[in-house]
C-alpha positions in Angstrom: -5.7 -20.1 -8.1 -7.7 -16.9 -8.2 -10.3 -16.3 -5.4 -13.1 -13.8 -5.7 -13.6 -11.0 -3.1 -17.3 -10.8 -4.2 -17.2 -7.0 -4.2 -18.7 -4.9 -7.0 -16.6 -2.4 -8.9 -18.5 0.6 -7.4 -17.2 -0.5 -4.0 -13.6 -1.3 -5.0 -11.6 -0.2 -8.0 -8.1 -1.5 -7.3 -6.4 0.6 -10.1 -7.7 3.7 -8.3 -7.1 2.6 -4.7 -3.6 1.1 -4.9 -2.1 4.0 -6.9 -3.9 7.0 -5.3 -1.0 8.1 -3.1 -2.0 6.2 0.0 0.4 3.3 -0.4 3.6 3.2 -2.4 4.5 -0.5 -2.7 2.0 -1.8 -5.3 3.2 -2.5 -8.8 1.3 -3.1 -12.0 2.5 -6.4 -13.5 3.1 -7.2 -17.2 -0.2 -9.3 -17.1 -2.1 -6.2 -15.9 -2.7 -7.5 -12.4 -1.4 -5.6 -9.4 1.0 -7.0 -6.7 1.9 -5.7 -3.4 3.1 -6.9 0.1 0.8 -6.8 3.1 2.8 -8.0 6.1 4.8 -11.0 5.2 2.8 -12.0 2.1 2.3 -10.7 -1.4 -1.2 -10.2 -2.8 -1.8 -10.3 -6.5 -5.1 -8.5 -7.4 -6.9 -8.6 -10.7 -9.7 -6.3 -11.6 -12.7 -7.9 -13.2 -15.7 -6.1 -14.7 -17.9 -6.8 -11.7 -15.6 -8.2 -9.1 -12.0 -8.3 -7.9 -10.0 -11.5 -7.7 -6.8 -12.2 -5.7 -4.0 -14.6 -4.9 -1.9 -14.6 -1.7 1.7 -15.7 -1.9 3.2 -17.8 -0.6 0.1 -19.9 -0.6 -1.0 -21.4 2.7 -3.6 -24.1 2.9 -4.7 -23.0 6.4 -5.0 -19.3 5.4 -6.1 -18.0 2.0 -5.3 -14.4 3.1 -8.8 -13.1 2.4 -9.3 -11.7 6.0 -6.0 -9.8 5.8 -6.8 -8.4 2.4 -10.4 -7.5 3.4 -9.1 -5.7 6.4 -6.3 -3.8 4.5 -8.9 -2.7 1.9 -11.5 -2.0 4.6 -14.1 -3.9 2.7 -16.4 -3.8 5.7 -17.0 -0.1 5.0 -19.6 0.5 2.2 -18.4 3.5 0.2 -21.4 4.1 -2.0 -23.7 5.4 0.8 -20.8 7.7 1.8 -20.4 8.9 -1.7 -24.1 9.6 -1.9 -24.0 11.6 1.4 -20.9 13.6 0.3 -22.4 14.4 -3.1 -25.5 15.8 -1.4 -23.3 17.9 1.0 -20.7 19.2 -1.4 -21.4 20.4 -5.0 -17.7 20.1 -5.9 -17.5 16.5 -4.8 -20.7 15.9 -6.7 -19.1 17.3 -9.8 -16.0 15.0 -9.7 -17.2 12.0 -7.8 -17.9 9.8 -10.9 -14.1 9.7 -11.6 -13.5 8.2 -8.1 -16.1 5.4 -8.0 -14.5 2.5 -6.1 -11.9 4.6 -4.3 -11.5 3.8 -0.6 -9.1 4.4 2.2 -6.6 1.7 3.0 -5.8 0.4 6.5 -2.0 0.3 6.5 0.5 -0.7 9.1 1.1 2.5 11.1 4.9 2.4 11.0 5.0 2.0 7.2 2.4 4.7 6.9 4.5 7.1 9.0 7.7 6.5 7.1 5.8 6.9 3.8 4.5 10.2 5.1 8.0 11.3 6.0 9.0 10.5 2.4 6.1 12.5 1.1 7.4 15.9 2.1 8.1 18.0 -1.0 7.7 15.0 -3.2 5.5 13.3 -5.8 4.0 9.8 -5.9 6.6 8.4 -8.4 9.6 9.5 -6.3 8.0 8.4 -3.0 7.4 5.0 -4.6 11.1 4.8 -5.6 12.3 5.8 -2.1 10.1 3.3 -0.4 11.1 0.6 -2.9 14.8 1.2 -2.3 14.2 1.2 1.5 12.4 -2.2 1.3 14.9 -3.8 -1.0 17.8 -2.7 1.2 16.3 -3.2 4.7 13.3 -5.5 4.2 13.2 -9.3 3.5 12.4 -10.7 0.0 9.0 -12.4 0.1 8.8 -13.6 -3.4 9.0 -12.6 -7.0 5.9 -12.2 -9.2 6.2 -12.0 -13.0 9.9 -11.1 -12.6 9.2 -8.3 -9.9 10.8 -8.9 -6.5 8.7 -7.9 -3.5 9.9 -7.2 0.0 8.6 -6.8 3.5 8.7 -3.3 4.9 11.7 -2.9 7.2 11.0 -3.5 10.9 11.4 -0.5 13.1 14.5 -1.9 14.9 16.2 -2.5 11.5 15.6 1.1 10.5 16.7 2.2 14.0 20.0 0.5 13.4 20.4 2.1 9.9 22.8 5.0 9.6 21.6 8.3 8.4 24.2 8.2 5.6 22.7 5.0 4.3 19.4 6.7 3.7 21.0 9.8 2.3 22.8 7.6 -0.3 19.3 6.2 -1.2 18.2 9.8 -2.1 16.3 10.4 1.1 17.9 13.8 1.6 17.0 15.7 4.7 14.3 13.1 5.5 17.1 10.6 6.3 17.4 11.8 9.9 13.7 11.0 10.5 13.8 7.4 9.1 17.0 6.2 10.8 18.6 5.7 14.2 16.8 6.9 17.3 14.1 8.7 15.3 12.8 5.4 13.9 12.8 3.7 17.3 11.1 6.7 19.0 8.5 6.8 16.2 7.6 3.2 16.6 7.4 3.5 20.4 4.8 6.2 20.0 2.6 4.4 17.4 
């Protein structure tokens, strides 16, 4: 069952936010909705003309997942007043801002964000998405499948710490492999 976030499109445009290069684990489903894991659940998000609806999977009668999704999307921050302020302060932003209405910064899990950043060096969004997808499929746990698309948790730091550098190199991580495996992964997590 779809639940409304009760947020206008000028405050959240999922198609912009989820594929803007902040996160690399969201997919567009055949139905046109978007699906992505946050923690150990998968959220399916559907853009509506004046709202955004969602489902959290697996469903849980005691927790509909709304608080987690609102936190991830930082819906407590109103972006339109910020856009207004930025447009007044920056003529370049004012010129292009209409293309970015509804864009906002995600609040991601720090370890996932760090590993994604490591993958981003000399890379593009499509390739980073592939790298993170392979990493999750190999070292994460399957949460569920939505419209034929399997979705996985992000690997825990201790799992990546146990991974061999060669494992990541075979997954096309190249020189980045040394920063995402073994002691590097465990040291990174300890500092976050």
